[in-house]
C-alpha positions in Angstrom: -24.0 7.5 29.3 -23.1 5.4 26.3 -22.7 2.3 28.4 -26.3 2.7 29.6 -27.5 3.1 26.1 -26.0 -0.1 24.8 -27.1 -2.1 27.8 -30.7 -1.2 27.1 -30.6 -1.8 23.4 -28.5 -4.9 22.8 -30.1 -8.3 21.9 -29.4 -11.4 23.9 -27.0 -12.6 21.2 -25.0 -9.4 21.3 -24.9 -9.5 25.1 -23.4 -13.0 24.9 -20.9 -11.8 22.3 -19.9 -8.9 24.6 -19.5 -11.2 27.5 -17.3 -13.6 25.5 -15.2 -10.6 24.3 -14.8 -9.4 27.9 -13.7 -12.8 29.1 -11.1 -13.0 26.3 -9.8 -9.4 26.5 -6.9 -10.1 28.8 -5.8 -12.9 26.5 -6.4 -11.1 23.2 -2.9 -9.9 22.6 -1.5 -13.4 23.4 -3.8 -14.9 20.7 -2.5 -12.3 18.3 1.1 -13.3 19.2 0.3 -16.9 18.5 -0.9 -16.0 15.0 1.6 -13.2 14.5 2.3 -13.8 10.8 -1.4 -13.5 9.9 -1.9 -10.2 11.8 1.4 -8.8 10.4 0.2 -9.5 6.8 -3.2 -8.0 7.5 -1.8 -4.9 9.1 0.7 -4.5 6.3 -2.0 -4.4 3.7 -4.2 -2.1 5.8 -1.2 0.3 6.0 -0.9 0.1 2.2 -4.5 1.2 1.9 -4.4 3.8 4.6 -1.6 6.4 4.7 -0.3 7.6 8.0 -1.4 10.9 9.6 -5.1 10.7 8.8 -8.3 10.9 11.0 -9.2 7.2 11.5 -12.3 5.7 13.1 -12.0 2.0 14.0 -15.4 0.4 14.6 -15.1 -2.7 16.7 -11.5 -1.9 17.6 -10.9 -4.6 20.2 -7.6 -3.9 22.0 -6.7 -1.1 19.6 -3.7 -2.8 17.9 -4.8 -2.2 14.3 -5.6 1.5 15.0 -2.2 2.0 16.6 -0.5 0.4 13.7 -2.1 2.8 11.2 -0.4 5.8 13.1 -3.3 8.2 12.7 -3.2 11.9 13.4 -6.4 11.3 15.3 -7.4 7.8 16.1 -10.8 6.9 17.6 -11.7 3.3 18.5 -15.2 2.1 19.5 -16.0 -1.3 21.0 -18.9 -2.5 23.1 -16.7 -4.5 25.5 -15.5 -2.4 28.4 -12.7 -4.9 29.1 -11.4 -4.6 25.5 -11.4 -0.8 25.8 -9.6 -1.0 29.1 -6.8 -2.9 27.5 -6.7 -0.5 24.5 -6.5 2.5 26.7 -3.7 0.9 28.7 -1.7 -0.1 25.7 -2.3 3.0 23.5 -2.8 6.0 25.7 -2.2 8.4 22.7 -5.4 7.2 21.0 -9.1 7.8 21.9 -11.3 4.8 22.8 -15.1 4.8 23.6 -17.3 2.0 24.9 -20.4 1.8 22.6 -22.5 -0.4 20.4 -21.8 0.7 16.8 -25.3 -0.5 15.7 -26.8 2.1 18.0 -27.3 5.3 16.0 -27.1 7.4 19.2 -23.5 6.1 19.7 -22.6 6.9 16.1 -24.1 10.4 16.3 -22.2 11.1 19.5 -18.8 10.6 17.7 -17.1 13.8 16.7 -16.4 13.4 13.0 -15.8 13.7 10.2 -13.1 11.1 9.5 -10.8 10.4 6.6 -10.9 6.6 7.1 -13.6 4.4 8.7 -12.4 0.9 9.4 -14.6 -2.1 10.0 -12.2 -5.0 10.5 -14.0 -8.4 11.1 -16.7 -6.7 13.1 -19.2 -7.1 10.2 -19.4 -10.8 11.3 -21.0 -9.8 14.6 -23.5 -7.2 13.3 -27.2 -7.9 13.3 -28.1 -5.4 10.6 -25.2 -4.5 8.4 -27.1 -2.3 6.1 -28.5 -0.1 8.9 -25.1 0.2 10.4 -23.5 1.3 7.1 -26.4 3.7 6.6 -25.7 5.4 9.9 -22.1 6.2 9.0 -22.7 8.9 6.3 -22.8 11.6 8.9 -19.2 10.9 9.7 -18.0 11.1 6.1 -16.7 13.8 3.7 -16.5 13.3 -0.1 -12.9 12.0 0.5 -13.7 9.6 3.3 -12.9 6.0 2.6 -14.8 3.2 4.3 -12.8 -0.1 4.5 -14.4 -3.4 5.4 -12.1 -6.3 6.1 -13.3 -9.8 6.7 -12.6 -13.5 6.4 -13.5 -15.4 3.3 -16.6 -17.5 3.5 -14.6 -20.4 1.9 -12.4 -20.6 5.0 -15.2 -21.2 7.5 -14.6 -24.9 8.0 -10.8 -24.4 8.5 -11.3 -21.6 10.9 -13.8 -23.6 13.0 -11.3 -26.5 13.0 -8.6 -24.2 14.1 -10.7 -23.1 17.1 -11.4 -26.7 17.9 -7.7 -27.6 18.2 -6.9 -24.3 20.0 -5.0 -22.7 17.2 -7.4 -19.7 16.9 -9.1 -17.6 19.6 -12.7 -18.8 20.2 -15.5 -16.8 18.6 -19.3 -16.7 18.6 -21.3 -17.7 15.6 -20.8 -15.0 12.9 -22.3 -13.8 9.7 -20.4 -15.4 6.8 -20.5 -12.8 4.1 -18.8 -13.1 0.7 -17.1 -10.1 -0.9 -20.2 -9.8 -3.2 -22.5 -9.8 -0.2 -20.5 -7.0 1.5 -20.5 -4.9 -1.8 -24.2 -5.4 -2.2 -25.0 -4.2 1.4 -22.8 -1.2 0.8 -24.6 -0.4 -2.4 -28.0 -0.7 -0.6 -26.7 1.7 2.1 -25.6 4.3 -0.6 -21.9 3.5 -0.5 -20.1 3.4 -3.8 -17.7 0.4 -3.9 -14.4 1.5 -5.3 -12.5 -1.8 -5.3 -12.1 -5.2 -3.7 -9.0 -7.1 -3.0 -8.2 -10.6 -1.7 -5.0 -11.4 0.3 -3.3 -14.2 2.3 -3.4 -17.7 0.7 -1.3 -19.0 3.6 -1.8 -17.4 7.0 1.3 -19.1 8.5 4.9 -18.2 8.0 6.1 -21.8 7.2 9.8 -20.9 7.2 9.3 -18.0 4.8 7.2 -20.0 2.3 4.0 -18.3 3.5 5.4 -14.8 2.7 6.6 -16.0 -0.8 3.2 -17.5 -1.6 1.2 -14.5 -0.3 3.4 -12.0 -2.3 3.7 -13.8 -5.6 1.0 -16.4 -6.0 -1.9 -15.3 -3.9 -2.5 -12.1 -5.9 -2.8 -13.9 -9.2 -6.2 -13.9 -11.1 -8.6 -16.7 -10.0 -6.2 -17.9 -7.3 -6.7 -14.7 -5.2 -10.4 -15.6 -4.7 -9.3 -18.5 -2.5 -7.5 -16.2 -0.1 -8.4 -15.9 3.6 -8.8 -12.1 3.7 -10.9 -9.8 1.6 -11.1 -6.0 1.6 -13.7 -3.7 0.2 -13.1 0.0 -0.2 -16.1 2.3 -0.6 -17.1 6.0 -0.4 -20.3 7.7 0.6 -22.7 8.7 -2.2 -24.8 11.0 -0.1 -22.2 13.8 0.3 -22.9 16.3 -2.5 -20.0 17.1 -4.8 -18.8 20.7 -5.1 -18.3 21.5 -8.8 -14.8 23.0 -9.5 -14.9 26.7 -10.0 -11.9 26.8 -12.4 -10.3 24.4 -14.9 -6.9 24.1 -16.4 -6.7 22.3 -19.8 -3.1 21.1 -20.1 -1.9 20.5 -23.7 1.6 18.9 -23.9 2.9 19.4 -27.5 6.0 18.7 -29.5 6.0 19.2 -33.3 2.3 19.9 -33.4 2.2 23.3 -35.1 -0.7 22.5 -37.3 -2.9 21.5 -34.3 -2.4 24.4 -32.0 -5.1 26.8 -33.1 -7.6 23.9 -33.6 -7.0 22.8 -30.0 -8.1 26.3 -28.9 -11.0 27.0 -31.2 -12.5 23.5 -30.9 -12.4 23.5 -27.1 -15.9 24.2 -25.7 -16.4 26.7 -22.9 -17.6 24.2 -20.3 -16.4 26.1 -17.2 -16.7 29.8 -16.5 -13.0 30.1 -15.5 -10.8 28.2 -17.9 -7.0 28.3 -18.4 -5.5 26.7 -21.5 -1.9 25.8 -20.7 0.5 24.6 -23.4 3.7 22.8 -22.4 6.1 22.8 -25.4 8.7 20.2 -25.8 11.5 21.8 -27.9 9.8 21.4 -31.2 11.5 21.6 -34.6 8.5 22.8 -36.6 7.7 26.2 -35.1 5.2 25.0 -32.5 6.3 27.4 -29.9 6.1 30.4 -32.3 2.6 29.2 -33.3 1.5 29.1 -29.7 2.6 32.7 -29.2 0.7 33.7 -32.3 -2.5 32.0 -31.1 -2.1 33.7 -27.7 -2.0 37.0 -29.4 -4.9 36.2 -31.7 -7.2 35.2 -28.9 -6.7 37.8 -26.1 -10.1 37.1 -24.6 -8.9 33.6 -23.6 -6.5 32.7 -20.8 -3.8 30.9 -22.8 -0.3 30.4 -21.4 2.8 28.5 -22.5 5.6 26.8 -20.7 8.7 25.2 -22.1 9.8 21.8 -20.9 13.0 21.4 -18.9 13.3 17.7 -19.6 11.8 15.3 -22.2 8.7 13.2 -22.6 5.0 13.7 -21.9 5.4 12.7 -18.3 7.9 15.6 -17.7 5.5 18.0 -19.5 2.5 16.9 -17.4 4.4 17.3 -14.1 5.6 20.7 -15.0 2.2 21.9 -16.3 0.3 20.6 -13.4 2.9 22.2 -11.1 2.0 25.6 -12.6 -1.7 25.2 -13.3 -4.1 27.4 -11.4 -7.3 25.5 -12.0 -9.2 23.5 -9.3 -9.7 20.8 -12.0 -6.8 19.6 -14.1 -7.3 18.1 -17.5 -4.9 16.7 -20.1 -5.7 17.1 -23.8 -3.2 15.6 -26.3 -2.1 18.0 -28.9 -2.6 15.5 -31.7 -6.4 15.9 -31.2 -7.0 12.3 -31.8 -9.2 12.6 -28.7 -11.5 15.5 -30.0 -11.6 18.6 -27.7 -15.4 18.5 -28.1 -15.5 15.6 -25.6 -14.0 17.6 -22.7 -17.3 18.8 -21.2 -18.2 15.2 -20.5 -15.0 14.7 -18.5 -15.7 17.9 -16.6 -19.3 16.8 -15.7 -18.1 13.4 -14.4 -16.0 15.2 -11.8 -18.5 18.0 -11.1 -21.3 15.6 -10.5 -19.3 13.6 -8.0 -19.6 10.4 -10.1 -15.8 10.2 -10.4 -12.7 11.5 -8.8 -10.3 10.4 -11.6 -11.5 10.2 -15.2 -9.7 8.5 -18.0 -10.7 8.4 -21.7 -11.1 5.1 -23.5 -10.7 4.8 -27.3 -11.7 1.2 -27.5 -15.5 1.4 -27.1 -16.8 3.6 -29.9 -16.0 3.0 -33.5 -12.8 4.7 -34.5 -11.8 6.4 -37.7 -9.8 4.4 -40.3 -6.1 4.3 -39.5 -6.6 5.9 -36.1 -5.0 2.9 -34.4 -2.8 0.3 -36.0 -3.8 -3.4 -35.5 -0.9 -4.3 -33.2 -1.5 -1.2 -31.1 -5.1 -2.2 -30.8 -4.2 -5.8 -29.6 -1.6 -4.5 -27.2 -4.0 -1.9 -25.7 -6.6 -4.6 -25.1 -4.0 -6.9 -23.4 -2.6 -4.2 -21.2 -6.1 -3.0 -20.2 -6.9 -6.5 -18.9 -3.6 -6.7 -17.0 -4.0 -3.2 -15.4 -7.6 -3.9 -14.4 -6.3 -6.8 -12.4 -3.3 -4.8 -11.0 -5.4 -1.8 -10.0 -8.6 -3.6 -9.0 -10.6 -1.0 -10.9 -12.0 -1.5 -14.5 -9.9 -0.2 -17.4 -10.4 -0.8 -21.1 -7.8 1.7 -22.3 -4.9 2.8 -20.0 -3.1 4.6 -22.8 -5.6 7.2 -23.8 -3.9 10.4 -23.1 -7.0 12.3 -21.7 -6.9 12.3 -17.9 -8.8 14.5 -15.5 -8.6 15.0 -11.7 -8.8 17.7 -9.1 -5.7 19.7 -8.3 -6.2 18.6 -4.6 -6.0 15.0 -5.6 -3.0 15.6 -7.9 -1.2 17.3 -5.1 -1.8 14.2 -2.9 -0.4 12.0 -5.7 2.6 14.2 -6.0 3.2 14.1 -2.2 3.0 10.3 -2.3 5.1 9.9 -5.4 8.0 8.6 -3.4 6.2 5.3 -3.1 6.4 4.7 -6.9 9.3 7.0 -7.7 9.9 8.9 -11.0 9.3 5.9 -13.2 6.9 7.0 -15.9 8.0 8.6 -19.2 4.4 8.6 -20.5 2.7 10.6 -17.7 -0.3 8.3 -17.8 0.7 5.7 -15.3 2.1 8.1 -12.7 -1.5 9.4 -12.4 -3.3 6.1 -12.7 -1.1 4.3 -10.2 -1.3 7.3 -7.9 -5.1 7.5 -8.1 -5.4 3.8 -7.4 -3.1 4.0 -4.4 -5.2 6.9 -3.0 -8.4 4.8 -3.6 -9.9 7.4 -5.8 -13.1 6.5 -7.8 -11.8 5.9 -11.3 -14.3 6.2 -14.2 -13.6 5.8 -17.9 -15.5 7.9 -20.5 -15.6 6.5 -24.1 -14.5 8.9 -26.8 -14.4 8.8 -30.5 -10.9 8.3 -31.7 -9.8 10.3 -34.7 -7.0 10.0 -37.2 -4.1 12.4 -36.8 -4.5 15.4 -39.2 -1.1 16.9 -38.8 2.4 15.5 -38.0 3.5 12.0 -37.1 2.9 9.8 -34.1 5.6 10.0 -31.4 4.8 6.5 -30.1 7.2 3.7 -31.1 5.3 0.4 -31.0 8.3 -1.7 -30.0 10.4 0.5 -27.8 7.4 1.8 -26.0 5.8 -1.6 -25.9 8.9 -2.9 -24.1 8.6 0.0 -21.6 5.0 -1.0 -21.0 6.0 -4.5 -20.2 8.5 -3.2 -17.7 5.6 -1.0 -16.3 3.5 -4.1 -15.7 6.3 -5.7 -13.7 6.9 -2.5 -11.8 3.2 -2.2 -11.0 3.0 -5.8 -9.8 5.8 -5.2 -7.4 4.3 -2.0 -6.0 0.6 -2.9 -6.0 0.5 -6.6 -5.5 3.7 -7.8 -3.8 2.9 -6.1 -0.5 
């Protein structure tokens, strides 16, 4: 049925492309073997973007090698070449493959979705209407679906054509040569929200190990990375309505913050009908735990609870608190109240509206109170923000603001995948930020007014913690760029 549909709908150009693909299908895997290093590098990064065990749709799947590499729980490949699909079915009998033109909406509507991941690897170069094709995919998406478009850099066109001429690359028909910005613009026009872009592979050949060294340590560097052969764009559908969380837990880690406990409760607006306030107390010496119990007794109409840390540090407090939290939405409010509790409704709304999946505060946009942040801290925060924007491929102006918000479902995914990064973060901020970036969550910053501390002393050491942050940068580079 689908074969008949595409035969009647395809343009002469696409018929020629299909005929060429069919002629090359039996040799496709040999061409991949001849350029094994390039494909291994590409597949390695795609595996970094896409965890195993998901529902994956590969549009323009060819012989199915990439789809098989991703090890999906359910893998469906679509290609308009019967010969390519025959090879895919032979080589990967555990996966599903369908013959169809992905630009035909009837083909897309016939697929049984939704999918967790939709992949368009190189196929964008053969499409005749990219925007219309993107537009047709919303019906296969959930709010958590990620659409990944992988393509060659426009800068490499002369080299790739030269490689075809000398027989070093499989012949191809004339393609659309789209820049990363072009792809992002088309996604935007089709109501997809671009989450991040990445550029990989400065050298697509092994060259006695030199290619791997360059691709790991030099290719990811700022400016240089724009010269890479491969680019990747990750997006999500904007047409799937968000479901506002029905309950919220506001987690307040605290150590020696007795004078701020009651204010944290009384100043916190009622922005959700079902709110839990959860203190995690860190073995204070000033009577903080006793003050929390007094406040619990003084406000019986509120759902206030307290836990005592087993270990040390804010990171330990956050992990314990989130492990016990009952809210669908999880929020961190620092007990020093330098981020005023009155801002929390804006964080809630960013998630409830679907505009964000992970929200972080930023103290470096609005004017801050005198003495709220020391000069060296301000300079360091600016520098680290620029570095982490590059490392995470999402914009950050202030990674160290303690206010973080995400759904419990996404936190649980971060916790399940924590083995990739390990227990590395004493602050608690980067465990969440790195985890959210690895999951390709939409990260949004909300500017807040930054207040001076009214009670107690800061528990941040500029120099010892600054050294830890430098180590964090190296750690992040190894885990997020050296892939």
